[in-house]
BABAFI-673137 format. One record per residue (C-alpha): residue in one letter; x, y, z. Coordinates in steps of 0.02 Angstrom, whole numbers, plus 50000, padded with zeros to 5 digits. Layout:
N
AXYZ...
//
This chain:
857
X494824932449766X496454932549666X495484936449506X494574950649592X496194957949660X497024956749489X495524965549413X495754980449529X497614980449497X497394982049310X496044995249314X496835005949449X495225015949472X495075023449648X493175023349641X493185004349634X493855004049811X492175010249874X491494992749861X492914985449961X492794997150109X490945000750114X490315004550290X489924988650384X489634988350570X489944973550683X489224972350857X489814961551002X489074958651172X489974949851315X489124940951460X489564938551642X489854919951620X491534923651539X492264932051690X493094916551756X493464907651594X495174899551578X496484903851451X496234887451358X494834889251231X494364879751074X493454864651010X493904847350947X492724842050807X492684824450734X491994823050557X491404807650463X490654804350293X489194792050303X488074783650179X486424789950247X485534806650230X485584818750374X484124830050412X484154846250511X483584837250670X485284828950676X486214845450685X484924852550804X485274838150924X487144838650893X487204857050938X486144854551093X487694852051200X488154863151346X489694872851294X490444889951301X489484902451199X491124907551118X491404889851053X489604887151002X489804899050855X491144887250787X489954872550801X488624882650711X489864886650571X490294868250556X488474862850550X488084876550424X489484871350306X489024852850320X487214856850285X487714866350127X488754851550068X487404838750111X486144849050014X487294850749863X486924836849735X488564840049645X489684837149795X489774820049880X488164813049808X487474798249905X488474803750059X488244815050208X489424823250330X489144821750517X490124827450670X490254827850857X491394838450963X492274841151128X492644858051206X493844851951339X495604849451275X496194842951443X494864829651469X495394814851363X493874804851419X492734817851343X493704817351180X493614798251177X491734798551208X491524810951066X492384798950946X491354784151008X489784794650992X490234797850811X490424779150774X488844773350864X487614785850794X485954778350741X485334782750570X483754781450472X483724771950309X482964781450164X482694776549982X484084778949852X485474777049983X486724762749994X486864760250182X487994745050200X489624754450214X490364767850324X491934777750288X493304771850407X494514786550386X494084799650517X494454818350519X494854828550674X494624847450667X495364856550818X495624874450869X496854874351014X498584881451038X500054872250963X500534862551120X498774855951146X498614852450961X500194841750963X499584832351117X497884828651038X498734823450877X499824810750968X498344804351070X497224801950919X498604794350814X499194781750943X497674777351047X496054781250955X496274781050765X497394769950663X497334782650523X496584799950528X496744817350453X497014831850571X496424849250519X496664864750627X495804881550628X496264897650718X498074903050722X499494896850611X500964888950702X502654886850614X503084871750723X501614861950648X502224864850470X503444850250478X502644837250362X503874823750416X503294824650597X501484828550556X501134821250384X499234821250406X499074838350490X498444853350392X498294871150454X496834880450376X497464897350440X498654907150330X500424910350385X500184929150395X501684932450283X500864948650222X500334954650393X501994963050429X501904972950266X500074977250302X500504983650477X501984994050417X500935001350274X499605006050401X500895013850518X501675023950377X499955030150323X499775039350489X501595045150486X502055034850638X503825028150656X503955023850841X502935008750896X502964995951034X502744977251010X502084963851128X502194945751067X502214928451140X503934921451171X503754906351055X504134901250876X502614910250811X503074926550895X504894925250843X504434922250662X503234936950660X504564947950740X505794943750601X504504947650466X504004963950550X505784969550585X506254966950402X504804977550339X505104991050470X506934992650424X506444995250242X505295009650289X506265017450435X505035012350570X505785008150739X505334998450894X505135008551052X505154991951145X504874973551112X504014963851252X504174945151225X502914938251350X503394921051419X502114907451390X502424900651564X501194908751684X502344908551835X503774916251737X502584929251666X501914934151837X503684936751900X504034949051759X502304956951737X502804972951827X504334974951715X503254973951559X502004986151633X503354998951677X504134997351506X502535001451415X502095015351539X503785024051523X503895022351335X503555037851231X502635028151096X500745029651076X500555014250966X500744996251024X500594980650915X499894965050999X500204948550911X500024931050979X498784918251039X497174924151116X497284910551249X499024914451310X499894924651444X499974938551316X498084939951326X498194941251515X499524954651498X498504964451371X496934964251478X497944969751629X498694984451535X497014990251474X496144987851641X497504998351725X497055012851611X498525012951491X497965024051347X498765018151186X498235014651009X498174995651005X498444986450841X497954968150844X497284954250735X495424951550716X495324935850823X495834945550977X494464948151106X494474966851140X492674968151198X492424970651385X491364959751497X489704965751561X490414971451730X492084977551664X491864996251671X493725000151668X493954994651488X493825012151417X495195014851290X494955032451223X496245029651086X495345014851007X495944998450935X496334993750756X496164975650705X496774966650548X495724952050489X495994941250335X494894947250194X493604934850133X491964935150042X490334936350137X489394920350175X487564923850202X486234913850288X487074908050449X485834917150561X484354910650462X485054893050469X485314893750658X483564900050688X482874886650573X483714873450682X482944880250842X482054897150838X481814896951026X483624894351073X484404904750935X483414920650960X484074937450899X484604942251074X485504925751100X486384926350932X486934944150968X487894937151116X488824924751007X490054938850973X490094948350809X488474951950717X488464963750570X487364975150468X487684988750341X487745005250430X487595023150370X489035032550449X488305049550405X486695046650498X486445058750641X485635045150745X487345038050788X487905052750892X486565051951025X486725033051026X488535034351083X487985042351246X486595029951284X486625017151422X486914998951381X485064994751404X484535008051281X485935002751165X485334984751168X483544990251136X484165000550989X485164985950921X483674974150929X482684985750813X483924982150672X484084967150559X485704957850589X486624943650508X487964933050587X489734936850530X490984923150491X492494927650595X494194920450551X494034904450651X492304900950582X492894904350406X494344892050429X493104878850485X492004882650335X493474880350215X494114864850307X492454855850286X492374860450102X494194855150076X493834838150154X492254836350051X493144840649887X494584828649924X493394814749972X492364818249817X493904816049706X494414799849794X492644793049781X492474796349596X494214790049557X493804774249653X492134772349568X492874774849394X494334762949414X493624748149514X492404734449460X490624736349521X490584719649612X492124724249715X491574741749758X490724737749924X492224728049984X493424742649963X493784755050100X494464772450083X496324773750116X496754788350230X498434790350145X497614792149975X496344804450045X497754814150125X498694814649960X497164821749872X496854834050013X498614840849996X498284844649812X496524851249834X496124868649772X494394875549740X493284890849747X492134890949897X490344897549886X490964914849940X492044915649782X493714914449872X495094903149809X495624889749933X497254880449907X497784866850028X499574867049965X500444878450089X501834882649965X500624888249829X499494898349943X499144916049889X499724930849992X498434936550117X497304951450099X496694960150257X495154969750307X495544983650431X494334987450572X494185000950704X493504994750871X492905003951022X491834998751169X490295004751257X489945001451441X489384984451504X490064973151369X489474980851206X490764983751070X490714991350895X491874986550754X491844996350591X492734991450432X493815006150380X494904999350241X495784985150155X497574979650121X498014969449969X499774964849909X499064963149734X498754981649713X500074992549636X501654995849735X501365010349853X499475007949842X499284991849941X498315000750077X496625009050050X495785017750196X494175027650204X494675043850288X492835048650311X492475032750408X494035034950515X493555052950555X491805047450601X492445033050706X493645044750797X492195057150823X493235070650739X494665069350864X496445070850801X497405054750776X498835053350899X500615054750838X501945041950879X503695047250831X505355045950921X505935062950861X504955077350787X505165079150600X506575089850535X505635101950426X506235110550269X507825120150298X508495107250420X509415090850406X509405076350527X510855067250603X510705051850708X511065050750892X512425038450939X511755021550990X509945026050950X508785018850816X508645027050646X507005035350697X507845045050837X508845059950777X509245078250804X508945092450682X510195105550628X510025119950505X510715117350332X512445125050300X512575141750212X511855141950036X511155124350055X509315119750063X508135105450106X506355106250041X505775089850117X505625083050292X506915072050376X508275073550244X510015068050292X510945079050168X510555096850115X510695101849933X511915115149879X511105128849775X511805131549599X513055145649578X511745156949498X510545154349644X510575156849832X509625149749980X508215159950053X508145164250238X507155148550281X508365138250175X506975128350095X507195133749914X508445142449802X508155159849732X508865166149570X510265178549603X510105196049535X511415201849409X512285217549472X513775228149423X514445245349465X513225257849392X513035276549393X511475274549500X512395265949642X512995276949784X514745270749751X514565274349567X513905291849601X515335295349721X516655289549598X515845299349456X515835315449559X517645312849610X518155309649429X517265325249369X517975336049508X519775330349485X519625331449295X518905348949307X520275354049430X521595347349312X520815356849167X520795372849272X522635370649319X523045367549136X522135383549091X523075393249224X524745387049158X524265390948979X523695408249026X525285411749123X526455402849005X527615417948997X527905419049184X529565413049256X528785398949359X527965391149205X529515393349096X530625385949232X529545369949240X529715366149055X527975370648999X527905357148862X528185343248990X526985351949108X525605351948978X525925333548938X525885329049123X524265338549153X523405330849002X523965313449053X523335316449230X521665321949159X521545305349068X522075296349227X520615304449317X519425299749177X520045281849170X518905275749314X517375279549207X517805263749108X517495253649267X515695259949284X514285252349183X513915235049115X515575226749076X515915220248901X517455213848812X517945231048746X517795240048913X518705225949004X520195227748885X520155246748887X520125247449077X521835239549097X522675245548937X522125263548963X522655262949144X524375256149102X524755267648954X524075283749029X524985281349194X526565277049098X526415293749009X526195302949174X527625294349268X528805295249117X528435313749105X528905315949288X530475305849254X530885316949104X530645332749208X531785325649343X533135321049219X532975338049138X533295346849305X534805336049341X535545338749170X535255357449181X536315358949339X537575345049323X538275349249150X539725361949168X539785379049088X541025375048947X539815362148890X538405374248855X538025367148685X537925349448758X536865356048900X535635363948782X535545348248676X535265336648821X533985347548905X532975349648746X533115331848677X533035321548836X531165323148853X530915319048670X531695301848694X531245297048874X529365298248859X529155288448694X530375275048750X529455272248915X527765271848827X528425259548697X528995247248829X527295247948915X526395245748749X527425230148715X526965223048886X525125226648853X525225218848680X525945202848754X524565203148884X523215204648752X524005191148648X524235178648790X522695180548901X521705196548878X520435202949006X518665196148987X516945197749063X516705186349215X515425183649351X515705183149538X514405172349626X515225171349797X515665189049851X513935195749885X512495185249952X511025184449835X511895193049691X512935188649540X514205202549510X514745205249331X516575210149335X518065210949219X519285196849245X521055202649211X521455186749117X523305185049150X523655190849327X525515189949288X525325202349146X524355214049260X525745213649389X527015216449251X526115232549205X526085237849388X527885232649409X528445242949261X527515258149330X528345255049498X530065254849416X529725271549331X529055278849493X530545272949597X531755279649466X530885296449468X530845296249659X532705292849679X533245305449546X532105318749619X532695314949793X534535317149746X534175333449653X533085341349788X534495352849849X535035359749681X535065378849681X533595385349585X532205397249624X530875386149549X531665369049581X530305355449562X531375341349633X530595342049806X528805342049742X529165327749623X529995318049765X528435319349871X527285315349725X528235299349684X528315294649867X526445296449878X526205286949714X527255272249774X526395272049943X524665271149863X525075256649749X526065246949878X524545248349992X523415243449846X524145225949827X523635217749993X521975227049998X521595221749820X521905203449859X520815204150014X519255210449926X518045203849795X516685209949681X516245228249676X517395232249823X518875225749726X518425236949580X518205251649698X519925248649774X520725249449603X519755265149558X520215274149719X522035269349697X522005277249524X521175292949589X522275294149743X523925292049650X523375304249515X522795316849643X524455314949736X525455319449581X524285333849541X524295340649718X526145339149755X526775346449591X525485358949532X524485365449681X525965375249756X526355382949587X524535387849557X524525395649729X526065406049683X525375410849513X523665415749575X523935422149750X525795427149757X526095434949587X527525445349658X528585429949676X528255425649495X529155441049418X530905443849348X531195459049460X530835448949615X532005435449554X533415448149521X533205456149691X533285439149773X534845434549674X535705451349714X535355449449898X536125432149895X537655439249801X537865453849925X537795441850071X539075430749989
//
């Protein structure tokens, strides 16, 4: 079997699994005689090797003992295996194996009579047999629970045999593994070390994570619980409850209602049953099912889940899954039984010996109407098919036990025959200790092709066939092989199930779910509830811009900066690159405002040029006026550098142009203010000085102010110039391409310098607002600088509180607002006078006004 498993492991071809899980149907039929059977079941077989041939009449007579039908299949398996060995010329030549048995573990007299019967058997002498010697070392083969097994072992060892070998079939018990206490006891059953992994793999396959467990409260149950808990913790599968059923019947009956309520109130739909089939756990299981508890039961193959003939309440709609140790098929048991006695072992009788099998076609339409037939029709239908008897786990253990004994005895015999003189051979007897030593080392391949190793430490890990079982009325059950588990397959591929067979077995119905908490789908993360198992949790949406694209994740994944989470938060989407364009509503608005203000400035400039000879234009120093209007026009055009795809050149030009152009405008206002002050404050005797100062002041003030700003900008460009940057946080789903100012300190230095010029102009204009002059600009310049300072003082907190395109828009509107304030406060009143009140812009009007003031004085 190991070679076959390794072969599949290396090839890793899914199609090969077809042969391992081909459809095979097993039928079972229970009778009324089992209704009152006790919990204690099993047989005690006593095996001897004799020096005479045994014919089939011997086994026919040996099997003609009244016993439970359930135990008779074990006797048949024993007789079948002995017959194979006796007929094999290469194994124990010149010897035969015989047996007798007892089915009552509590009746020591019956056991004693069985042993005596074995020693006093009459035999027939045939040619070619040496018949002077019997083998004195006996072998007991029992199939009881561990307590009864220990009792029988002590009885046989102290009162019946001086030396004997004790083999057991059925379940494996950890307490019997102690070779110091039980040196001659061997358990043919495997330890089920792989069963926990097989069960968890099966549970995970159906996406279950919330299961119940019912086990016997003994060493076997405790060991299985530790194995299962370890595998479940690795795969995040949790126990909904763990019922440890006491082995004491009185203690169990006092707690039976508690166990029933626990399983009824539990939210799990899957319950694992593991323990002895002749224990209080079996009573509990039958009670749960008879009371109509609908669960998916998962058991081992030796469990009796077929109802009795009159048990009409055993109707589990969810079905039962059973795990049985995988072994090769042994053919011919039915034919052998009918050869022994065709009248006793008829097809109908053999069908009642529990599981019979035949290859079934799961796609055949004839199965559907059969499911609705009565038990009589079902039995009639069954009898039209050709069956063979299946070796269940207990029978297969017996089969291997007999072969193990035969191989060990064969080795002892041939070693004895090779090493001892011929004349002493008849005087020697077989030593039970030596036979036991050989038995412990025995390993062989049985006729089914499976490797058998009697060394418990070197035993291979178990493989399991997986069956689905459901029951028909009046004691007829069907078991279908649906898959296989092998630890020798690749990791993650230990379990192979035929989904088609499962769907057919479930009649197309949906498999039940069994979870503590519903899965947290994509876009959610799970967090555990306090004090609850790992399978019980709550779900919460992922935080902003985080995603989860799998189920039941504990941590969401943050999207990269150039991506954002979609609405469902299950995957990241590439952000779109955006910037302020002429197609945007904001871009269109800014463009229209720039064009309007620029055009208005050009119109005002044209008006002043056209009326350059009028008193109002001459009084405002037309050279400075032209410079101020041109600089304001560039101030209005400056926002156009903020529109369009940013690049290194535009990013630099935005800030440098803004700083220099506004410096020109504010320094011009400062020059005009100083010019007004000098014109009125210089006394009359100093006319030459007055003329010089008035004419030259503007020539020095403006260049000096511009030079200082240029130096600041040069330092800015040299230290940390503006550059193209991206803003991934300001606007959801978009990456905004913006100009980073580089050195924020340099930017504030530029603004600070403009603020100094503006405050200087404001204070000088404010102090000169009452100077006597017909066209005194001090008041208008005071208001313009007040407005300018207000705009940029407001700009600072608003600018820091915004990001992305809004931040750019704030800077643009501050530029436009401050420029419009200067334009409106200084030039709009003068344009109004020039265009709509030309009378006030004439020398005659000025003289009349001056004469009236003089007359009044």
